[in-house]
C-alpha positions in Angstrom: 141.6 -249.6 21.3 143.8 -249.3 24.4 142.5 -249.2 28.0 144.4 -245.9 28.5 142.6 -244.3 25.6 139.2 -245.4 26.9 140.1 -244.1 30.4 141.2 -240.7 29.0 138.0 -240.5 26.9 135.9 -241.2 30.0 137.8 -238.6 32.0 137.1 -235.9 29.3 133.4 -236.8 29.1 133.0 -236.4 32.8 134.8 -233.1 33.0 132.8 -229.9 33.7 134.1 -228.2 30.6 132.9 -231.0 28.4 129.5 -231.1 30.0 129.2 -227.3 29.6 130.0 -227.4 25.9 127.8 -230.5 25.4 124.9 -228.7 27.0 125.5 -225.6 24.8 125.8 -227.7 21.6 122.6 -229.7 22.6 120.7 -226.4 22.9 121.9 -225.2 19.5 121.4 -228.5 17.8 118.0 -229.2 19.3 116.8 -225.7 18.6 117.9 -225.6 15.1 116.6 -229.2 14.3 113.2 -228.2 15.6 113.3 -224.9 13.7 114.4 -226.5 10.4 112.0 -229.4 10.7 109.0 -227.0 11.1 110.4 -224.7 8.5 110.8 -227.5 6.0 107.3 -228.9 6.4 105.8 -225.4 6.1 108.0 -224.5 3.1 106.9 -227.7 1.3 103.3 -226.7 1.9 104.0 -223.2 0.6 105.8 -224.6 -2.4 102.8 -226.9 -3.2 100.4 -223.9 -2.9 102.4 -221.4 -5.0 103.4 -223.9 -7.6 106.9 -224.1 -9.2 106.6 -220.7 -10.8 105.6 -218.7 -7.7 107.9 -220.8 -5.5 110.8 -220.1 -7.9 110.2 -216.4 -7.8 110.2 -216.4 -4.0 113.4 -218.5 -3.9 115.1 -216.3 -6.4 114.3 -213.1 -4.4 115.5 -214.6 -1.2 118.7 -215.8 -2.7 119.5 -212.4 -4.2 118.6 -210.6 -1.0 120.8 -212.9 1.1 123.8 -211.7 -0.8 123.2 -208.2 0.4 122.4 -209.4 4.0 125.8 -211.0 4.2 127.4 -207.6 3.3 125.2 -206.0 6.0 126.7 -208.4 8.6 130.2 -206.9 7.9 131.7 -210.3 8.9 131.4 -209.3 12.6 130.0 -212.4 14.2 133.1 -214.4 14.5 135.3 -211.4 15.2 133.1 -210.1 18.0 132.7 -213.5 19.6 136.5 -213.9 19.5 137.1 -210.5 20.9 134.6 -211.0 23.7 136.4 -214.2 24.7 139.8 -212.5 24.8 138.8 -209.1 26.2 135.8 -209.5 28.5 136.7 -206.3 30.4 135.7 -204.2 27.4 132.6 -206.1 26.5 130.3 -203.0 26.5 132.5 -201.2 24.0 132.7 -204.2 21.8 129.0 -204.9 21.7 128.0 -201.2 21.4 130.4 -200.6 18.5 129.3 -203.8 16.7 125.7 -202.8 17.0 126.2 -199.4 15.3 128.3 -201.0 12.6 125.7 -203.6 11.9 122.9 -201.0 11.6 125.1 -198.9 9.2 125.8 -202.1 7.2 122.1 -202.8 6.8 121.5 -199.2 5.6 124.3 -199.4 3.0 123.1 -202.8 1.8 119.6 -201.4 1.2 121.1 -198.4 -0.7 123.2 -200.6 -2.9 120.3 -202.7 -4.0 118.2 -199.6 -4.6 120.8 -198.6 -7.2 121.2 -202.1 -8.6 117.4 -202.5 -9.1 117.4 -199.9 -11.9 119.6 -202.2 -13.9 117.7 -205.4 -13.3 115.1 -206.9 -15.7 111.6 -205.4 -15.3 110.2 -207.9 -12.8 108.6 -205.7 -10.2 107.4 -208.6 -8.0 110.9 -210.1 -7.6 112.4 -206.6 -7.0 109.8 -205.9 -4.3 110.3 -209.3 -2.6 114.1 -208.7 -2.6 113.6 -205.3 -1.0 111.7 -206.9 1.9 114.5 -209.5 2.4 117.2 -206.8 2.5 115.1 -204.4 4.7 114.9 -207.2 7.3 118.7 -206.7 7.8 117.9 -203.8 10.1 116.5 -206.4 12.6 119.3 -208.8 12.0 121.7 -206.2 13.3 120.2 -207.0 16.7 121.9 -210.4 16.5 124.8 -208.5 18.2 123.2 -209.2 21.5 123.3 -212.9 20.9 127.1 -212.7 20.4 127.4 -212.1 24.2 125.6 -215.4 24.9 127.7 -217.3 22.2 130.9 -216.1 23.8 129.8 -217.2 27.3 128.5 -220.6 26.0 124.9 -219.8 26.8 123.3 -220.6 23.4 119.9 -221.4 24.8 118.9 -217.7 25.0 119.3 -217.2 21.3 117.7 -220.5 20.5 114.6 -219.6 22.4 114.0 -216.4 20.5 114.7 -218.0 17.1 112.5 -221.0 17.9 109.6 -218.7 18.8 110.0 -216.6 15.7 110.2 -219.8 13.6 106.9 -221.1 14.9 105.3 -217.7 14.5 106.6 -217.6 10.9 105.3 -221.1 10.2 101.8 -220.3 11.5 101.8 -217.1 9.5 102.7 -218.8 6.3 100.1 -221.5 6.8 97.5 -218.8 7.4 98.5 -217.2 4.2 98.1 -220.5 2.4 94.6 -221.0 4.0 93.4 -217.6 2.9 95.0 -218.0 -0.5 97.1 -214.9 -0.2 99.2 -213.3 -3.0 102.9 -214.0 -3.4 103.9 -210.6 -2.0 102.5 -211.5 1.5 105.0 -214.4 1.8 107.8 -211.8 1.4 106.2 -209.7 4.3 106.1 -212.9 6.4 109.9 -213.3 6.0 110.4 -209.7 7.1 108.1 -210.3 10.1 110.2 -213.4 11.1 113.5 -211.5 11.2 111.8 -208.7 13.2 110.7 -211.2 15.8 114.2 -212.7 16.0 115.8 -209.3 16.6 113.3 -208.3 19.2 113.7 -211.6 21.0 117.5 -211.1 21.2 117.0 -207.7 22.7 114.5 -209.1 25.3 116.9 -211.8 26.5 119.9 -209.4 26.6 117.9 -206.8 28.6 116.9 -209.4 31.1 120.2 -211.2 31.7 122.9 -208.6 31.0 123.9 -206.2 33.8 123.0 -202.6 32.9 122.1 -203.5 29.3 121.7 -199.9 28.2 125.2 -198.9 29.3 126.8 -199.8 26.0 129.5 -197.7 24.5 130.8 -196.9 21.0 134.5 -196.8 20.4 136.1 -195.6 17.2 139.2 -197.7 17.8 137.3 -200.9 18.3 135.2 -200.1 15.2 138.2 -199.7 13.0 139.8 -202.9 14.3 136.6 -204.8 13.7 136.3 -203.6 10.2 139.9 -204.4 9.4 139.6 -207.9 10.9 136.2 -208.5 9.4 136.5 -207.3 5.8 138.0 -210.6 4.6 135.1 -212.4 6.2 132.6 -210.0 4.6 133.9 -210.7 1.1 134.4 -214.4 1.9 130.8 -214.6 3.2 129.5 -212.9 0.1 131.5 -215.2 -2.0 130.1 -218.2 -0.1 126.6 -216.9 -0.8 127.6 -216.6 -4.4 128.6 -220.2 -4.8 125.6 -221.3 -2.7 122.9 -219.1 -4.2 124.2 -218.0 -7.6 122.9 -221.2 -9.1 119.3 -220.2 -8.4 120.0 -216.7 -9.8 121.6 -218.1 -13.0 118.8 -220.7 -13.5 116.3 -217.8 -13.4 118.3 -215.9 -16.0 119.1 -218.9 -18.2 115.9 -220.9 -17.9 112.8 -219.8 -16.0 111.0 -219.5 -12.6 109.6 -223.0 -12.9 113.1 -224.5 -13.1 114.1 -222.4 -10.1 111.1 -223.8 -8.2 112.1 -227.4 -8.9 115.7 -226.7 -8.0 114.8 -224.7 -4.8 112.6 -227.6 -3.6 115.6 -230.0 -3.9 117.7 -227.5 -2.0 115.2 -227.3 0.8 115.7 -231.1 1.3 119.5 -230.7 1.1 120.2 -227.4 2.8 117.9 -228.3 5.8 121.0 -230.1 7.1 123.6 -227.4 6.3 123.0 -225.6 9.7 124.5 -228.5 11.7 128.1 -227.7 10.6 128.0 -224.0 11.6 126.2 -224.9 14.8 128.8 -227.4 15.8 131.6 -224.9 14.9 130.0 -222.0 16.8 129.4 -224.1 19.9 132.8 -225.6 20.1 134.7 -222.5 18.9 135.4 -221.3 22.5 136.8 -224.7 23.5 139.1 -224.6 20.4 140.2 -221.1 21.2 140.9 -221.9 24.8 143.0 -224.9 23.8 145.1 -222.7 21.5 145.8 -220.3 24.3 147.0 -223.2 26.6 148.5 -226.0 24.6 149.3 -226.1 20.8 149.3 -229.9 20.8 145.9 -230.1 22.5 144.6 -227.5 20.0 145.7 -229.6 17.0 144.2 -232.8 18.6 140.8 -231.0 19.1 140.9 -229.8 15.5 141.5 -233.2 14.1 138.8 -234.7 16.2 136.4 -232.0 15.1 137.1 -232.6 11.4 136.5 -236.3 12.0 133.2 -235.6 13.7 132.1 -233.3 10.9 132.7 -235.9 8.2 131.0 -238.6 10.1 127.9 -236.5 10.8 127.7 -235.3 7.2 128.0 -238.9 5.8 125.4 -240.1 8.3 123.0 -237.7 6.7 124.0 -237.7 3.1 123.8 -241.5 2.5 120.2 -242.0 3.5 119.1 -238.7 1.9 120.7 -239.8 -1.4 118.8 -243.1 -1.2 115.4 -242.1 0.1 115.3 -238.3 -0.3 113.6 -238.2 -3.8 110.9 -240.5 -2.6 110.1 -238.3 0.4 110.1 -235.2 -1.7 107.2 -236.5 -3.8 105.0 -237.5 -0.8 101.6 -235.8 -1.0 102.0 -233.9 2.3 105.3 -232.5 1.1 106.0 -231.1 -2.4 104.1 -233.8 -4.3 104.6 -235.6 -7.6 104.6 -232.4 -9.6 108.1 -231.8 -8.2 109.5 -235.1 -9.4 112.1 -233.3 -11.5 113.8 -232.2 -8.3 114.7 -235.8 -7.2 117.9 -236.2 -9.3 119.0 -232.7 -8.2 118.7 -233.8 -4.6 120.8 -237.0 -5.1 123.7 -234.9 -6.4 123.4 -231.8 -4.2 123.2 -233.7 -0.9 126.9 -234.8 -1.1 128.0 -231.2 -0.9 127.0 -231.4 2.8 130.4 -233.1 3.5 132.3 -230.1 2.3 129.9 -227.6 3.9 130.7 -229.2 7.2 134.5 -229.2 6.6 134.3 -225.5 5.5 132.4 -224.5 8.6 135.0 -226.2 10.8 138.0 -224.9 8.9 136.7 -221.3 8.9 136.9 -221.4 12.7 140.5 -222.6 12.5 141.4 -219.7 10.1 140.0 -217.2 12.7 141.8 -218.9 15.6 145.1 -218.6 13.6 144.2 -215.1 12.2 144.2 -216.3 8.6 140.9 -214.8 7.5 142.4 -213.8 4.2 142.9 -217.4 3.3 139.2 -217.9 3.8 138.6 -215.1 1.3 140.9 -216.6 -1.3 139.6 -220.1 -1.2 136.0 -219.1 -1.2 136.7 -216.7 -4.1 138.2 -219.7 -6.0 135.0 -221.7 -5.2 132.7 -218.9 -6.4 134.6 -218.5 -9.7 134.5 -222.3 -10.2 130.7 -222.3 -9.5 129.9 -219.5 -11.9 132.0 -220.9 -14.7 130.6 -224.5 -14.2 127.1 -223.1 -14.1 127.6 -221.4 -17.4 128.9 -224.6 -18.9 126.6 -227.2 -17.3 123.2 -225.5 -17.1 122.7 -225.2 -20.9 123.8 -228.8 -21.3 122.3 -230.5 -18.2 119.7 -228.1 -16.9 119.2 -228.0 -13.1 121.2 -231.2 -12.6 124.2 -229.4 -14.1 123.7 -226.6 -11.5 123.8 -229.2 -8.7 127.0 -230.7 -10.0 128.5 -227.2 -10.2 127.6 -226.6 -6.6 129.1 -229.9 -5.4 132.4 -229.3 -7.2 132.7 -225.7 -6.1 132.1 -226.7 -2.5 134.9 -229.2 -2.7 137.2 -226.5 -4.2 136.4 -223.9 -1.6 136.3 -226.0 1.5 138.9 -228.6 0.8 141.2 -228.2 -2.3 141.4 -224.4 -1.6 143.7 -225.0 1.3 146.4 -226.1 -1.1 146.8 -222.4 -2.1 149.0 -221.5 0.8 151.7 -223.4 2.6 150.3 -222.0 5.9 147.2 -224.1 5.4 148.7 -227.4 4.1 148.2 -228.7 7.6 144.5 -228.0 7.3 144.3 -229.9 4.0 146.1 -232.9 5.6 143.8 -232.9 8.6 140.7 -232.8 6.3 142.2 -235.6 4.1 142.6 -237.7 7.2 139.0 -237.1 8.2 137.7 -237.9 4.7 139.8 -241.1 4.5 139.1 -242.0 8.2 142.8 -242.3 8.7 143.0 -240.8 12.2 140.0 -242.8 13.3 141.5 -246.0 12.1 144.8 -245.2 13.9 142.9 -244.6 17.1 141.1 -247.9 16.8 144.5 -249.7 16.2 145.9 -248.4 19.5 
């Protein structure tokens, strides 16, 4: 490694811009790690209390409800943050319009499920639990206020409100376990959690935003947001399909007990999924700024970011594949009754690499205004997942569902970039990251 490279790296680390983004990322990472750690421990206790059958019913309802919540979001988060960075003068119009759109999206999502529920199997408990998940989308609309802090690299405000709600949610669930509450109350606890998050976002915004009530609604901005966001809406729903359809299909093709085993493995695996989106959300402003100033710098930052994502994902996946099944069976977690989840975890954890690559590449597609590519590749991944689940679940059970998820993640987040010549460069950068090519080249210099 050359002296010049070390000197340049030291210069970047000491820069104010780097320290600002590092602080923002640290808040996001630290907050989410704390939240996910507490959430996981409590979820394990809830899973042990409810048993595989009840835990499976809860997991199924949340998975189905999340599909509708993605629709309610209208794909606005990335679009609004991008617009706020580029057009700070019209921030009040952007935020006000986005807030109204998010509320309307939540109402429409609830109405859609109301119609769908008449065609679902007669499982009133699961239907009721799903209603609670979707209804919480009204409070998730208040996440719009956090977009302001994301665009100004002040993530700690959103982290504080989410951390508080996570701890409150954890204590509430533990209380429900202690009093031996019915399954329905755990659905209400989830609704309560999202309500606290939304209220927290409003409190921080009211406190730190000048004239917070002076928001405006603009039809022109609304139309532009919907046009720019619709590919992200469908791609987000497709992402949820190939991340959650496995639980839904296991429920339909097997039973709630199998869903419970599978869900417990996913809790061990998906607890790490948030790191990719957090890194991407935190560094998105830096990537956008680089694109506006210097194309070469922009591409260098993208390659470095892909390298970082692969390294972090592998640092998690390897030890989890080796020791995860043993941890899962510990008495203070899910226990020996969930031993069937171990092989699922060993397979599913490797999808983390592609989840991280997908989160990073989605930001690149937004920066280059290629949102439709995101839709096409995620649609391909969803189709692959559904087809593979139909083939593998009858033959291999819940392990087959894990294999289907792994392959579909690779298709959507990596191989899918071969669909268009415009994204061949992305495929090459990801390949370099997966093979450590660019890192080896830097070490040689």
